[in-house]
N, C-alpha and C positions, 0 to 999 in steps of 0.2 A: 766451777764458779762462773766462768765466762759463759758456759753453755746455759746455765740457769738465768743469768742476766739477759742473754740474747733471747731466750724463750719468753721471759717476762716482758721484754720490749715488744716482741711479736704479738703477744696476747693483748698488751695495752693498745697497740696500733689497731688490732682487729676490733677491740671494743670501741675505740674512738670512731673507727670507720662505720661500725654498725649503728652507733648513736647518730652519726651524721646522716646515714641513710634513713634511719627512722624519723629524724627531724624533718628531712625533705619530704618523706612520704606523708607525714602528717599535714603538710601544706596542700597536698593534692585536693582534698575536699573543698578548700577555700577558693580554688580556681573557678569552679563552676558557678558559685554565687556572683563572683566578679563578672564573669561572662554574661550572666543573666541580667545584671544591672545595666551593662552596656546595651544589651538588646532592648531592654525596657526604655532606655533613653532614646534609642533610635526609633522605636515604635511610637513614642510620644511626639515626635516631630510633626507628623501629619495633623493630629488633633490640635496642636498648638497653632498651626497655620490658620485653623478655622476659628481662632479667637483674635484675629488680627484686624486690620483696617487701615485707614489712612485718610488723606485729604489733599487738597491742592487748590489751585486757582491761578488766575492771571491778572489780579488786581483790577477787575472790572467793577464799575459802579453798580452793576445790576447783579441780582442773585443768580446762582447757577441755574441754568435752564434744564428742563426735563429732557431726558434722552436715555439711550441704552448704554450699557457698559461695554468697553472693549474686552477682548478676550484676556485671560490670565496666562502668564508665561513665567518661566524661571528668571528671565532677564528683561529689563526694560531699556530699550534704546530710545524710544520716544514716548513721553507722557501723553495722555489723551487731552484733547482740546475741543471745546464746543465751537470755536471759531478758528479752524486751521487756515493757513495761508492758501489763497486761491490758486497760486501758481508756484508750487514747490518744485525745486530743481531735482530733489531726490525724495521720493515718497517712501517713508518707512512706516509700517503699521504700528499704531500706538497700542500699548499693552499696559496692564497692571501686573505687579508682581504677586504671584500666588500659585497654588496648584492648578495645573492646566486641566485637570479632570473635573474641576468643580462645575456644577450645573448652575449657570447664572440665571437671575430672574428674567423671565421672558417679557420684555417691554416692547410693545408693538410700535416702535419708532425707528426711523432710519438714521437719525443723527445721533452722535455721541452726546452724552450729558449725564446728569445725575438722575437715577430712577425715581428719586424722591424730590426732584427739583421742581421748578415752576414753569408753567407754560408761558410762552412769550418769545421775545427775540433771543437768538442764540447768545449765550453768555457763559464764560468759564468761571464766573463768580469772583468774589473779592479776595480770595486766598492768594497764596504766593507759591513760587517754586514749580510752576507748571501743574498740569492736571485741572480738575474741575471741582469747585466747591468753596468752602470757607476755611480750609485748612492749609497744609503746607507739604511739600516734598513729593509732588507728582502723582498723587492718588486722586480718588474721588470721595468727597465728603468733607466733614468738619474737623478731622483729626490730623495726625502727622504720619506720613509714610506713603509709599507707592501702592497701597492696596485700597480696599473698600470695606467700610464697616465702622462700628462705634468704638474701635480701639486704635492703637498706634502700631507702627512698625511694619506695615505691609501685610499681604495675605488678605483673607476674607473671613468674616465672622459667620457663625451659624445663622444669626438673625438675617444676614443678607442673603444667604443661600436659600432659605425657606421663604423669602419674601413673596414668592408666587407670581402668577401672571398679572400684568398690570396694563391697563388701557387708559390713555389720557382722556380728559374731558373734551367735548366737541361742542362748538356753538351751534345751536339749533335755531335760535331766533335773536335777531340783532336790531337794536334801535339806533338810528343814526343821531348823533348829537346835534343840537342847535347852537348857532352862534349867539353869544351875548351881544347886547346892543353896544356896549363899550368896545368890544373887540371888533365889531363890524364897522363902527365909525372910525376906529383907528386903523382899519385894514390890517389887523393883527392875526397871524396864523401860526401854526406849529403843532407839536405833538405833546399830549399829556400822557404820562406813564403812571399807571396805578396798579396796585396789587389788591387781590381779593381772595376769598375762599369759595370754591364751588362746592356746595353741600351735596349730600346724598340725594336730595330732591332736584338737583340741577339748578338751584337758585343761587345767585351770587350774594355774598354777605361779607361783612368786615372790610368794606372798600376803604382804601387809603391811598392818598396821592404820594407817589415817589418823586416825580419830577413834574412840576406844574408850570402853567403859563400865566396865570393871573388874569385880570380883566374879566372875571366871571366865567372863564372857560373851564376851570377846574371843577366848579360846581355843576356846569352843564355836562361834563364828562361823567361825573359820578351819577347824575340823574339818569343819563342814557344807559350806562352799563348796568345800573341797578335793575333795569327792566329786561336785561338779556336773559335768555334761558339756555341751559346747557344740557347735553347728554352727560350725566355724571361720570366721573372716573370709576373704573371697575377693577377690583382686585379679587382674583379667584372667583369671578362671577357675581360679586356683590358690590353695590355702590359704596364708595368711600369718599369722604371729604378731602380735597386737595387744594393747596394754594395755587394761584395762577397770577401771571403778569399780563396786563392788557395795555396796548397802545391805542390811544384815541386820537385820530388825526383831524385837525381843523384846517381846511383849505378853502380859500376864497376862489370862486369861479371867475 
């Protein structure tokens, strides 16, 4: 009797062991799909970086000036600035956060700035948190984050990558402004700041005063600049309209 009970117990244990082995063996095929999902998630990291962007600024009253982007890096120690200090004790290369292998738009300019910014005096723009533009958090552009492009969070967007080669407009013909009688009698002088758009034909249009002087000098500045002629901005070999910022100086001899 004891021998039968012992034999039955051994068989039961064997059956339980086989069932456990079979149950664990049936989990094996599910391990591969889990591993594939993890690989997919890692593979999607790089494309996600190319849907990023950012913005910044240094609370300047002027819009961000035209310039080239700094290089991209995995870490940012110093955000870019269009007006860096002239005598820095420790020079650290400014960067944007994003994939270092990205091909940046080729902007034929020496100074840092926004590739879609305005020509004129150097300005980091009215944004905040360092960087250049109208956004926040140390990037370049109108959004939030230490990257460049029409989205948030850092990195760079495909739109920015394929922006192409860009050359800024250049003044070909300039008309000097005349003093108004009121300003001449008052011996009044200064600088008028205005914005405009340089068209594909090189002609200025949509002139607007940003910072005026009064006494008829604002009108004289618009009259003079409206007769300027430019070599238009070029993108990928074709003329394109771009905004620009112009300073018109009135000085008495």
